[in-house]
C-alpha positions in Angstrom: 42.9 -66.6 40.1 45.2 -65.3 36.3 42.7 -62.9 34.1 42.4 -62.6 31.0 42.4 -60.4 28.4 39.4 -60.9 25.6 41.6 -59.3 22.6 37.9 -59.0 20.8 36.9 -56.8 23.7 39.6 -54.2 23.0 40.2 -54.4 19.5 36.4 -53.2 19.9 37.3 -50.5 21.9 39.9 -49.1 20.1 38.5 -49.2 16.9 34.8 -47.2 18.7 37.1 -44.5 20.3 39.1 -43.9 16.5 35.4 -43.9 14.9 34.8 -41.3 17.3 38.0 -39.2 16.7 36.9 -39.4 13.3 33.5 -38.3 13.7 34.8 -35.4 15.5 37.7 -34.1 13.5 35.0 -34.2 10.5 32.1 -32.0 13.3 35.2 -29.5 13.3 35.8 -29.4 10.0 32.6 -29.0 8.7 32.1 -26.3 11.0 32.0 -22.7 8.2 34.8 -20.0 9.3 33.5 -16.7 10.8 33.0 -14.4 7.9 35.8 -11.9 8.0 34.1 -8.6 7.5 35.6 -5.0 7.1 34.3 -1.8 7.6 36.4 -0.7 4.3 37.1 2.8 3.0 34.6 5.5 3.0 31.8 5.6 0.1 30.1 8.2 -1.7 26.1 7.9 -2.3 25.8 8.9 -5.9 22.6 10.2 -6.7 20.5 13.2 -8.3 17.4 13.1 -5.6 18.9 14.0 -2.1 15.9 13.3 -0.6 15.1 9.5 -1.1 15.6 7.5 1.8 14.5 3.9 3.3 13.9 2.4 7.2 16.7 -0.6 7.4 15.4 -2.1 10.1 18.8 -4.3 11.0 17.6 -4.3 14.6 17.8 -7.8 15.1 20.1 -8.6 12.6 23.1 -10.0 14.3 24.7 -11.5 11.1 28.0 -8.6 10.2 27.8 -9.4 6.6 24.0 -9.0 6.6 24.5 -5.4 7.8 27.2 -4.3 5.6 25.4 -5.8 2.7 22.1 -3.9 3.5 23.6 -0.4 3.8 26.0 -1.2 0.9 22.6 -1.6 -1.3 20.9 1.0 0.4 24.1 3.1 -1.2 23.4 1.1 -4.9 20.3 2.0 -4.8 21.4 6.2 -4.6 19.9 6.6 -1.2 21.8 9.0 0.9 19.4 8.5 4.3 18.2 5.6 6.4 16.1 5.3 9.4 17.4 2.2 11.8 15.7 1.6 15.0 17.7 1.6 18.5 16.0 -0.3 21.4 16.7 0.8 24.6 16.1 -2.1 26.1 17.8 -4.1 24.2 21.8 -2.2 24.9 20.7 -1.1 28.3 19.9 -4.2 30.3 20.5 -2.9 33.9 20.9 0.3 35.3 23.9 2.0 34.2 25.5 -0.9 32.2 25.9 -0.3 28.4 26.7 -3.4 25.7 27.2 -0.6 22.4 28.3 -3.8 20.0 25.2 -3.7 17.7 24.7 -0.1 17.1 28.8 -0.3 16.9 28.6 -2.0 14.6 25.3 -1.1 12.8 26.7 2.7 12.8 30.0 1.9 11.5 28.6 0.3 8.2 26.4 2.9 7.7 28.7 5.7 7.7 31.1 3.8 6.0 28.5 3.2 3.0 27.9 7.4 3.5 25.1 6.9 4.9 23.1 9.5 7.2 21.0 8.2 10.0 17.9 9.1 11.8 18.1 6.6 15.0 14.5 6.0 16.8 15.5 5.4 20.1 12.5 3.6 22.6 11.6 0.3 23.8 12.1 0.1 27.5 14.3 -2.5 29.3 12.4 -4.4 32.3 13.9 -3.1 35.0 12.8 0.7 34.0 8.6 -1.0 33.9 6.1 -2.1 36.0 5.2 -6.0 36.2 2.8 -7.5 33.6 3.2 -4.6 31.0 4.8 -4.1 27.9 8.0 -2.9 26.6 6.1 0.8 25.7 5.1 1.0 28.7 7.2 4.1 30.2 6.1 6.1 33.5 7.2 9.1 34.4 9.3 8.6 37.5 11.4 6.6 34.9 11.9 9.4 32.0 14.8 10.7 33.2 16.2 7.2 32.5 15.3 7.1 29.6 16.4 10.8 28.8 20.4 9.1 30.4 19.8 6.8 28.1 19.4 9.1 25.0 22.4 11.4 26.2 25.2 8.1 26.7 23.7 7.8 22.8 24.4 11.1 21.4 27.4 11.3 23.1 28.9 8.0 22.0 27.8 8.8 18.3 28.5 12.7 17.8 29.4 13.2 14.6 28.3 10.0 13.1 24.8 10.1 13.7 23.1 13.9 14.5 19.4 12.6 13.9 17.6 10.9 17.2 13.6 10.5 17.2 12.3 10.6 20.4 9.9 7.7 20.7 7.4 5.7 17.7 3.5 7.1 16.6 2.6 8.3 20.9 -0.5 9.1 19.6 -1.3 4.6 19.6 -2.7 3.4 22.7 0.0 0.1 22.2 2.8 3.0 21.5 2.6 3.8 24.9 1.6 0.9 26.6 -1.8 -0.1 26.0 -2.9 3.5 27.7 -4.4 6.5 26.3 -2.6 8.6 24.5 -1.7 11.7 26.3 0.0 14.6 24.5 1.3 16.2 27.4 2.1 13.1 29.0 4.7 12.6 25.9 5.8 16.5 25.9 7.5 15.8 28.9 9.4 13.1 28.0 10.5 14.6 24.7 11.4 18.2 26.6 13.8 15.6 29.1 14.7 13.8 26.4 15.6 16.8 24.3 17.8 18.6 27.6 19.7 15.3 28.0 21.0 14.6 24.1 21.3 18.6 24.1 23.9 18.4 26.8 25.5 15.5 25.9 25.9 16.8 22.2 24.9 20.2 21.1 24.9 19.5 17.7 22.2 16.8 17.7 19.0 17.4 16.2 16.3 15.8 18.3 12.8 14.8 16.4 9.9 14.4 17.7 8.3 11.4 17.7 6.3 10.3 13.9 2.9 9.8 14.7 0.5 7.5 13.3 -1.8 8.5 10.6 -4.8 7.7 11.9 -8.4 9.6 12.6 -9.3 8.6 15.6 -11.4 10.4 17.3 -10.6 12.1 20.9 -12.0 9.2 24.1 -10.9 6.5 21.0 -9.2 3.7 23.1 -6.8 2.7 20.5 -5.4 6.3 19.6 -6.2 9.6 18.7 -5.4 11.5 15.7 -2.0 12.7 15.1 -3.1 16.0 14.1 -5.2 16.6 17.1 -2.2 15.2 19.2 0.1 17.0 17.5 -1.4 20.9 18.4 -1.7 19.4 21.9 1.7 19.2 22.1 2.4 22.6 20.7 -0.3 23.7 23.2 1.8 22.1 26.3 4.7 24.2 25.1 6.4 21.2 22.6 7.8 23.1 19.9 11.2 24.2 22.0 11.6 20.6 22.6 12.5 19.6 19.2 15.1 20.6 15.9 12.4 18.1 13.6 9.1 16.3 13.3 9.7 12.8 11.9 6.4 12.0 10.0 5.0 9.0 9.0 3.3 9.1 4.9 2.0 5.8 4.1 0.0 6.5 0.9 -2.8 2.9 1.8 -4.6 2.7 -2.2 -3.8 5.7 -2.6 -1.6 7.4 -5.7 1.0 10.1 -4.1 -1.2 12.9 -5.0 -4.2 12.3 -3.9 -4.9 15.7 -2.3 -4.8 16.0 2.2 -8.2 15.8 3.6 -8.4 15.5 7.6 -10.7 13.1 7.3 -8.5 10.4 5.1 -5.4 9.1 5.7 -2.5 9.5 2.2 1.0 10.0 1.1 0.0 13.9 1.2 -1.3 14.0 4.6 2.3 15.2 5.6 0.9 19.1 3.9 -1.4 18.9 6.8 1.4 18.3 9.7 2.6 21.0 8.0 0.1 23.3 8.0 -0.4 22.6 12.0 3.2 22.9 12.2 3.1 27.0 10.5 -0.4 27.9 12.5 1.9 27.5 15.4 5.1 29.6 14.5 7.5 26.7 13.8 7.5 27.3 9.6 11.0 26.9 9.9 11.5 23.8 11.5 12.0 20.6 9.0 9.9 17.3 8.4 11.6 13.8 7.8 9.3 11.3 6.7 10.8 8.3 8.9 8.0 5.8 7.6 5.7 5.5 4.4 5.0 3.8 1.3 2.7 1.5 -0.9 1.9 -2.8 0.0 1.7 -4.6 -2.6 0.4 -8.1 -0.9 -2.2 -9.2 -3.0 -4.3 -10.0 -0.1 -4.5 -7.0 2.0 -7.7 -5.1 1.2 -4.9 -1.8 2.0 -2.4 -2.8 -0.9 -1.8 -2.1 -4.2 -0.7 -4.3 -7.5 3.1 -4.3 -7.9 3.0 -1.2 -10.8 0.4 1.0 -9.3 3.2 0.9 -6.1 6.5 1.5 -8.4 4.6 4.5 -9.6 2.9 5.9 -6.3 6.4 5.8 -4.8 8.2 7.3 -7.4 5.5 10.2 -7.4 6.1 10.5 -3.9 9.6 11.3 -3.6 9.1 13.7 -6.9 6.4 15.1 -5.0 8.7 16.0 -2.0 11.1 17.5 -4.2 8.5 20.3 -4.5 8.4 20.1 -0.1 10.8 22.4 0.9 10.4 22.2 4.6 10.8 17.7 3.4 14.6 17.0 4.1 14.3 13.4 3.3 11.7 10.4 2.5 12.9 7.1 4.4 10.2 4.6 2.6 8.9 1.2 4.8 11.1 -0.3 4.3 14.4 -1.6 2.9 14.7 -5.8 4.3 13.6 -8.0 7.2 16.3 -10.4 8.9 13.8 -13.2 7.9 10.6 -13.2 6.7 6.9 -11.4 8.9 4.6 -13.8 7.2 2.2 -11.3 6.9 2.1 -8.6 4.9 4.7 -6.9 5.7 7.2 -8.8 3.6 5.1 -7.0 1.1 6.2 -3.5 1.9 10.2 -4.6 1.6 12.5 -3.2 -1.3 14.9 -6.3 -1.1 14.3 -10.4 0.4 15.7 -11.5 3.3 17.9 -13.5 1.1 18.5 -10.1 -0.8 17.1 -10.3 -3.4 16.1 -6.9 -5.6 12.2 -6.6 -6.2 10.7 -4.4 -9.3 10.7 -1.7 -6.4 14.2 -1.5 -5.2 15.5 -1.3 -9.3 13.4 1.7 -10.3 13.5 3.5 -7.0 17.4 2.5 -8.2 17.0 3.9 -11.7 15.5 7.1 -10.4 17.7 8.3 -8.3 20.8 7.6 -10.6 18.5 9.1 -13.7 18.6 5.6 -15.8 15.7 4.6 -18.1 12.7 2.1 -16.4 12.8 -1.8 -16.7 9.6 -1.8 -15.2 7.8 1.5 -14.8 6.7 3.3 -17.8 5.8 7.3 -17.3 
């Protein structure tokens, strides 16, 4: 029996195919091309106050142009120093196999902008910790793995990154894998990392971790007083394994010049840290403030008003000028890649959309010796 083609059916098929083709073309044309980001020629930070610094927090920033823009804005603010976090677990997901693509990107742009990088290294990969533990949990049998990564990092970035921070706030249970803080165990970790880093790059400076400022007594399940922790590190021989000390100096609700007090958390607690160092014969060892500052969130009880924040921050930078033992003051934090939706957003100098806050503007004026816009002395 003869078959007959239905003209309407074939016309519908052709039209459908044509429509789908057009939709595909439109979809392709609507895809924005990747922005070409060039590192560019080397820049120089112009500043009258070379201790000014900031914590950049580019760890989870994936777009190259945003990394570049952040570093540009740091330079334009007049800050020669940045602290950046390089999580071990991000870059060595399986033992001995490294992915340097993101740290390369950050360090290329930072050094091109003339910035000195203080590199904090922690975050334990899954293969280096027991199941059902956090990324802060590192057992002694994996200290060598951590040290090997520190050595690989030191070797790769020799001549570009000359300051390595070994861990973060090990005097807090959270930062020690929800275990009681253990200064002696941390000292052993510091020793192994120091030796490995120096073998890979003899010129690198190894810094002891910044401790969380806290007055928690011995036996507290959540933390240990930073001054007690530091003394126990020295008692365990840790002074031999550090070229410098990272310090966290938050002001909370106090002005920067509030006198230091062992029972109180304020910016000048850094002076008490210095006293512990001097008492242990480490008077020639420099301090780098790698976190610090004030928060101006209107709903956080530990915050201050925005105007106060500006004044206290400038006061802190100025105070550090009188501390010959302090190399840099890197305030927390330049910018987050996305809103944190917590009081942490009120520490930022710049919004995720790169809108400068008054604190950024006034620190820039301070660094360049220019008249202030918001602050009146």
